C-alpha positions as a Markdown table, in Angstrom:
| # | Residue | x | y | z |
|---|---|---|---|---|
| 1 | Met | 54.3 | 56.2 | 14.6 |
| 2 | Gly | 52.3 | 58.8 | 12.3 |
| 3 | Phe | 49.8 | 59.2 | 15.2 |
| 4 | Ser | 52.4 | 59.8 | 17.9 |
| 5 | Leu | 53.8 | 62.3 | 15.7 |
| 6 | Leu | 50.5 | 64.1 | 15.0 |
| 7 | Ile | 49.4 | 64.1 | 18.9 |
| 8 | Ala | 53.1 | 65.5 | 19.6 |
| 9 | Asp | 52.7 | 68.1 | 17.0 |
| 10 | Ala | 49.2 | 69.2 | 18.6 |
| 11 | Phe | 50.6 | 69.3 | 22.1 |
| 12 | Leu | 53.2 | 71.4 | 20.7 |
| 13 | Lys | 51.1 | 73.8 | 18.9 |
| 14 | Ile | 48.7 | 74.2 | 21.8 |
| 15 | Ile | 51.4 | 74.8 | 23.9 |
| 16 | Arg | 52.8 | 77.6 | 21.5 |
| 17 | Asn | 49.8 | 79.7 | 20.8 |
| 18 | Glu | 47.9 | 79.0 | 24.2 |
| 19 | Gly | 50.3 | 78.5 | 26.8 |
| 20 | Ile | 51.1 | 75.3 | 28.9 |
| 21 | Lys | 48.4 | 76.2 | 31.2 |
| 22 | Ser | 45.6 | 75.7 | 28.3 |
| 23 | Leu | 46.5 | 71.7 | 28.3 |
| 24 | Trp | 44.5 | 71.8 | 31.8 |
| 25 | Ser | 41.6 | 73.9 | 30.8 |
| 26 | Gly | 38.8 | 73.1 | 32.3 |
| 27 | Leu | 40.5 | 71.0 | 35.0 |
| 28 | Pro | 38.6 | 72.6 | 38.4 |
| 29 | Pro | 35.2 | 71.2 | 36.8 |
| 30 | Thr | 36.7 | 68.0 | 35.8 |
| 31 | Leu | 37.9 | 67.5 | 39.3 |
| 32 | Val | 34.6 | 68.4 | 40.9 |
| 33 | Met | 32.9 | 66.2 | 38.5 |
| 34 | Ala | 35.2 | 63.1 | 38.8 |
| 35 | Val | 34.9 | 62.8 | 42.8 |
| 36 | Pro | 31.2 | 62.3 | 43.1 |
| 37 | Ala | 30.8 | 60.7 | 39.7 |
| 38 | Thr | 33.2 | 57.9 | 40.7 |
| 39 | Val | 31.9 | 57.7 | 44.3 |
| 40 | Ile | 28.1 | 57.6 | 42.8 |
| 41 | Tyr | 28.9 | 55.0 | 40.1 |
| 42 | Phe | 31.0 | 52.5 | 42.1 |
| 43 | Thr | 29.0 | 52.5 | 45.4 |
| 44 | Cys | 25.7 | 52.3 | 42.9 |
| 45 | Tyr | 27.7 | 49.3 | 41.2 |
| 46 | Asp | 28.3 | 47.8 | 44.1 |
| 47 | Gln | 25.4 | 47.5 | 45.9 |
| 48 | Leu | 23.6 | 46.7 | 42.8 |
| 49 | Thr | 25.7 | 43.8 | 42.1 |
| 50 | Ala | 25.1 | 42.5 | 45.4 |
| 51 | Leu | 21.6 | 42.8 | 45.3 |
| 52 | Leu | 21.2 | 41.0 | 42.2 |
| 53 | Arg | 23.7 | 38.3 | 43.2 |
| 54 | Ser | 21.4 | 37.6 | 45.9 |
| 55 | Lys | 18.5 | 37.4 | 43.8 |
| 56 | Leu | 20.0 | 35.8 | 40.7 |
| 57 | Gly | 23.0 | 33.8 | 41.9 |
| 58 | Glu | 26.6 | 34.7 | 41.6 |
| 59 | Asn | 27.0 | 33.5 | 38.1 |
| 60 | Glu | 24.1 | 35.1 | 36.4 |
| 61 | Ser | 26.4 | 36.8 | 33.3 |
| 62 | Arg | 23.7 | 39.4 | 33.1 |
| 63 | Ile | 24.5 | 41.2 | 36.3 |
| 64 | Pro | 27.3 | 43.3 | 35.5 |
| 65 | Ile | 25.3 | 44.8 | 32.2 |
| 66 | Val | 22.4 | 45.6 | 34.4 |
| 67 | Ala | 24.3 | 47.0 | 37.5 |
| 68 | Gly | 26.7 | 48.9 | 35.1 |
| 69 | Ile | 23.9 | 50.1 | 33.3 |
| 70 | Leu | 21.8 | 51.5 | 36.3 |
| 71 | Ala | 25.0 | 52.9 | 37.9 |
| 72 | Arg | 26.0 | 55.0 | 35.0 |
| 73 | Val | 22.6 | 56.4 | 34.4 |
| 74 | Gly | 22.5 | 57.8 | 38.0 |
| 75 | Ala | 26.1 | 59.5 | 37.7 |
| 76 | Val | 25.3 | 60.8 | 34.7 |
| 77 | Thr | 22.1 | 62.6 | 35.8 |
| 78 | Val | 24.0 | 64.2 | 39.0 |
| 79 | Ile | 27.2 | 65.3 | 36.9 |
| 80 | Ser | 25.7 | 66.4 | 33.7 |
| 81 | Pro | 25.8 | 70.0 | 34.3 |
| 82 | Leu | 29.2 | 69.9 | 35.5 |
| 83 | Glu | 29.8 | 68.4 | 32.0 |
| 84 | Leu | 28.5 | 71.0 | 30.3 |
| 85 | Ile | 30.4 | 73.7 | 32.0 |
| 86 | Arg | 33.3 | 72.0 | 31.3 |
| 87 | Thr | 32.7 | 71.5 | 27.5 |
| 88 | Lys | 32.2 | 75.2 | 27.6 |
| 89 | Met | 35.5 | 75.6 | 29.7 |
| 90 | Gln | 37.6 | 73.7 | 26.7 |
| 91 | Ser | 36.0 | 75.2 | 23.9 |
| 92 | Lys | 36.9 | 79.0 | 24.9 |
| 93 | Lys | 38.7 | 80.6 | 27.7 |
| 94 | Phe | 36.5 | 82.3 | 30.1 |
| 95 | Ser | 37.1 | 83.6 | 33.8 |
| 96 | Tyr | 35.3 | 82.2 | 36.4 |
| 97 | Glu | 33.2 | 85.3 | 36.6 |
| 98 | Glu | 32.1 | 85.3 | 33.4 |
| 99 | Leu | 31.2 | 81.6 | 33.4 |
| 100 | His | 29.0 | 82.2 | 36.4 |
| 101 | Gln | 27.3 | 85.0 | 34.5 |
| 102 | Leu | 26.8 | 83.3 | 31.4 |
| 103 | Val | 25.5 | 79.7 | 33.8 |
| 104 | Ser | 23.1 | 82.3 | 35.9 |
| 105 | Lys | 21.7 | 83.8 | 32.3 |
| 106 | Lys | 21.1 | 80.4 | 31.1 |
| 107 | Val | 19.2 | 79.1 | 34.4 |
| 108 | Ser | 17.0 | 82.7 | 34.5 |
| 109 | Glu | 16.3 | 82.2 | 30.8 |
| 110 | Asp | 15.7 | 78.8 | 30.2 |
| 111 | Gly | 15.3 | 77.4 | 33.6 |
| 112 | Trp | 17.5 | 74.7 | 35.5 |
| 113 | Ile | 16.7 | 72.0 | 33.0 |
| 114 | Ser | 18.9 | 73.6 | 30.5 |
| 115 | Leu | 22.0 | 72.6 | 32.3 |
| 116 | Trp | 21.1 | 68.9 | 31.6 |
| 117 | Arg | 20.8 | 69.6 | 27.7 |
| 118 | Gly | 23.7 | 67.0 | 26.4 |
| 119 | Trp | 22.4 | 64.5 | 28.8 |
| 120 | Ala | 20.6 | 62.4 | 26.3 |
| 121 | Pro | 24.0 | 62.0 | 24.0 |
| 122 | Thr | 26.1 | 61.6 | 27.3 |
| 123 | Val | 23.5 | 58.6 | 28.2 |
| 124 | Leu | 23.9 | 57.4 | 24.7 |
| 125 | Arg | 27.6 | 57.2 | 25.4 |
| 126 | Asp | 28.3 | 56.5 | 28.9 |
| 127 | Val | 25.3 | 53.9 | 29.3 |
| 128 | Pro | 26.5 | 51.2 | 26.9 |
| 129 | Phe | 30.0 | 52.3 | 28.1 |
| 130 | Ser | 29.5 | 51.1 | 31.1 |
| 131 | Ala | 27.2 | 47.9 | 30.0 |
| 132 | Met | 30.1 | 46.5 | 28.1 |
| 133 | Tyr | 32.9 | 47.5 | 30.4 |
| 134 | Trp | 31.8 | 45.8 | 33.4 |
| 135 | Tyr | 30.6 | 42.5 | 31.4 |
| 136 | Asn | 34.2 | 42.4 | 29.4 |
| 137 | Tyr | 35.8 | 43.5 | 32.8 |
| 138 | Glu | 34.1 | 40.6 | 34.5 |
| 139 | Val | 34.8 | 38.0 | 31.8 |
| 140 | Leu | 38.4 | 38.9 | 31.4 |
| 141 | Lys | 39.2 | 39.0 | 35.0 |
| 142 | Lys | 37.7 | 35.5 | 35.4 |
| 143 | Trp | 39.8 | 34.4 | 32.5 |
| 144 | Leu | 43.2 | 35.6 | 33.6 |
| 145 | Cys | 42.5 | 34.0 | 36.9 |
| 146 | Ala | 42.1 | 31.0 | 35.2 |
| 147 | Lys | 44.5 | 31.1 | 32.7 |
| 148 | Ser | 46.9 | 32.1 | 36.0 |
| 149 | Gly | 45.5 | 29.2 | 38.3 |
| 150 | Leu | 44.5 | 31.8 | 40.9 |
| 151 | Tyr | 41.5 | 32.0 | 42.8 |
| 152 | Glu | 41.5 | 36.0 | 43.2 |
| 153 | Pro | 43.0 | 38.6 | 40.7 |
| 154 | Thr | 45.9 | 40.1 | 41.4 |
| 155 | Phe | 46.6 | 44.0 | 40.9 |
| 156 | Met | 48.1 | 43.2 | 37.4 |
| 157 | Ile | 45.2 | 41.2 | 36.2 |
| 158 | Asn | 42.5 | 43.8 | 37.3 |
| 159 | Phe | 44.7 | 46.3 | 35.4 |
| 160 | Thr | 45.1 | 44.7 | 32.2 |
| 161 | Ser | 41.3 | 43.6 | 32.5 |
| 162 | Gly | 40.6 | 47.3 | 33.3 |
| 163 | Ala | 42.2 | 48.7 | 30.4 |
| 164 | Leu | 41.2 | 46.2 | 27.7 |
| 165 | Ser | 37.7 | 46.3 | 28.2 |
| 166 | Gly | 37.8 | 50.0 | 28.7 |
| 167 | Ser | 39.7 | 50.2 | 25.3 |
| 168 | Phe | 36.7 | 48.0 | 23.4 |
| 169 | Ala | 34.0 | 50.1 | 25.0 |
| 170 | Ala | 35.9 | 53.4 | 24.1 |
| 171 | Val | 36.4 | 52.4 | 20.4 |
| 172 | Val | 32.4 | 51.4 | 20.3 |
| 173 | Thr | 31.3 | 54.3 | 21.7 |
| 174 | Leu | 33.1 | 57.3 | 20.3 |
| 175 | Pro | 30.6 | 58.2 | 18.0 |
| 176 | Phe | 28.4 | 59.1 | 20.7 |
| 177 | Asp | 31.2 | 61.2 | 22.5 |
| 178 | Val | 31.8 | 63.1 | 19.2 |
| 179 | Val | 28.0 | 64.1 | 18.8 |
| 180 | Lys | 27.7 | 65.0 | 22.8 |
| 181 | Thr | 30.5 | 67.2 | 22.4 |
| 182 | Gln | 29.4 | 68.8 | 19.4 |
| 183 | Lys | 26.0 | 69.3 | 20.5 |
| 184 | Gln | 26.8 | 70.7 | 23.8 |
| 185 | Thr | 29.3 | 73.1 | 21.6 |
| 186 | Gln | 26.8 | 74.1 | 19.2 |
| 187 | Leu | 24.2 | 75.0 | 21.8 |
| 188 | Trp | 26.7 | 77.6 | 23.8 |
| 189 | Ile | 27.5 | 78.9 | 20.3 |
| 190 | Tyr | 23.7 | 79.6 | 19.3 |
| 191 | Glu | 22.8 | 80.8 | 22.9 |
| 192 | Ser | 26.3 | 83.0 | 23.0 |
| 193 | Arg | 25.6 | 84.8 | 19.6 |
| 194 | Lys | 21.4 | 84.9 | 20.5 |
| 195 | Ile | 20.8 | 82.9 | 17.3 |
| 196 | Ser | 17.8 | 80.6 | 17.4 |
| 197 | Met | 18.7 | 77.3 | 17.5 |
| 198 | Pro | 18.2 | 75.1 | 14.3 |
| 199 | Leu | 15.0 | 72.4 | 14.8 |
| 200 | Gln | 17.4 | 69.6 | 14.2 |
| 201 | Met | 19.6 | 69.2 | 17.1 |
| 202 | Ser | 18.6 | 65.8 | 18.1 |
| 203 | Thr | 21.3 | 63.0 | 18.5 |
| 204 | Trp | 20.4 | 61.1 | 15.5 |
| 205 | Ala | 20.2 | 64.3 | 13.2 |
| 206 | Ile | 23.9 | 65.8 | 14.7 |
| 207 | Met | 25.1 | 62.2 | 13.8 |
| 208 | Lys | 23.7 | 62.3 | 9.9 |
| 209 | Asn | 25.2 | 65.8 | 9.4 |
| 210 | Ile | 28.6 | 64.7 | 10.4 |
| 211 | Val | 28.3 | 61.4 | 8.4 |
| 212 | Ala | 27.1 | 63.6 | 5.1 |
| 213 | Lys | 30.3 | 66.1 | 5.7 |
| 214 | Asn | 32.9 | 63.9 | 6.9 |
| 215 | Gly | 32.2 | 60.5 | 6.1 |
| 216 | Phe | 31.7 | 57.6 | 8.5 |
| 217 | Ser | 35.3 | 58.2 | 9.9 |
| 218 | Gly | 33.9 | 61.5 | 11.1 |
| 219 | Leu | 32.3 | 59.9 | 13.9 |
| 220 | Phe | 35.5 | 58.2 | 15.0 |
| 221 | Thr | 37.3 | 61.6 | 15.2 |
| 222 | Gly | 39.8 | 61.6 | 18.1 |
| 223 | Leu | 39.8 | 57.7 | 18.2 |
| 224 | Ile | 43.6 | 57.3 | 19.3 |
| 225 | Pro | 43.5 | 60.2 | 22.0 |
| 226 | Arg | 40.5 | 58.8 | 23.3 |
| 227 | Leu | 42.3 | 55.2 | 23.5 |
| 228 | Ile | 45.4 | 57.2 | 25.2 |
| 229 | Lys | 42.9 | 58.9 | 27.7 |
| 230 | Ile | 40.5 | 55.8 | 28.6 |
| 231 | Ala | 42.6 | 52.8 | 28.5 |
| 232 | Pro | 45.0 | 53.9 | 31.2 |
| 233 | Ala | 42.1 | 56.0 | 33.3 |
| 234 | Cys | 40.1 | 52.7 | 33.4 |
| 235 | Ala | 43.2 | 50.6 | 34.1 |
| 236 | Val | 44.4 | 52.5 | 36.8 |
| 237 | Met | 40.8 | 53.3 | 38.4 |
| 238 | Ile | 39.6 | 49.8 | 38.6 |
| 239 | Ser | 43.0 | 48.2 | 39.6 |
| 240 | Thr | 43.0 | 50.7 | 42.5 |
| 241 | Tyr | 39.3 | 50.4 | 43.5 |
| 242 | Glu | 39.7 | 46.7 | 43.9 |
| 243 | Phe | 43.1 | 46.8 | 45.8 |
| 244 | Gly | 41.7 | 49.6 | 48.1 |
| 245 | Lys | 38.4 | 47.7 | 48.4 |
| 246 | Ser | 40.2 | 44.6 | 49.1 |
| 247 | Phe | 42.4 | 45.9 | 51.5 |
| 248 | Phe | 39.8 | 47.5 | 53.5 |
| 249 | Gln | 38.0 | 43.9 | 53.3 |
| 250 | Lys | 40.8 | 42.5 | 55.0 |
| 251 | Gln | 41.0 | 45.1 | 57.3 |
| 252 | Asn | 37.7 | 44.8 | 58.7 |
| 253 | Ala | 37.9 | 41.2 | 59.1 |
| 254 | Arg | 40.8 | 41.3 | 61.3 |
| 255 | Arg | 39.0 | 43.7 | 63.4 |
| 256 | Gln | 36.0 | 41.4 | 63.8 |
| 257 | Gln | 38.6 | 38.5 | 65.3 |
| 258 | Tyr | 39.5 | 40.8 | 68.0 |
């Protein structure tokens, strides 16, 4: 109940001070990022899973882990620049013209590779998340099917498995999300103020600094909002994906019959 009141209070303060539109700050780059990321991620996962099953067998338990890791690395690499821009837009109000000028200046001064700053902590967050998510999802899905006496999972089984596996992975990988956000925000601050960046800006250095200032609990800042975001997102994403995949597979099977 206390957490719910804190979240509600935070929403009210943001709306009062910055307007209701600020709750959707960074939405356009988020949408632009979500589409290619999801397509790449799920396509790669499905293709890799099929390939590994043909090589290792249907019941090999390591397949979701390996496929999840490789698929996530590819997706993260593609969307990393958009993630950087989204973080910037959420940390401070920028017009699209100002943002374009800032990004153009950054690229001209530091090269295109600068847009991938924050890639390492993002990989450290997303790759373990993906490995744990897919492994737990497949295990939970099979277990719930067995308990229900079903051969194929229902929409609710997929939904429940996605929510639980996503929640577990979100908790374990939250420290890397905290580090990633802080690292990207600090980089923009140093560059906008034309201050030389400190030498120790590595993921582990930032993590140690957080623990020194705020204790171990500092690495889990924003846990409840992250769970509120991740659990339903994972549940909706995987259940609708599985439903859509099943639907089109049945449609293709019917067409082949005729």
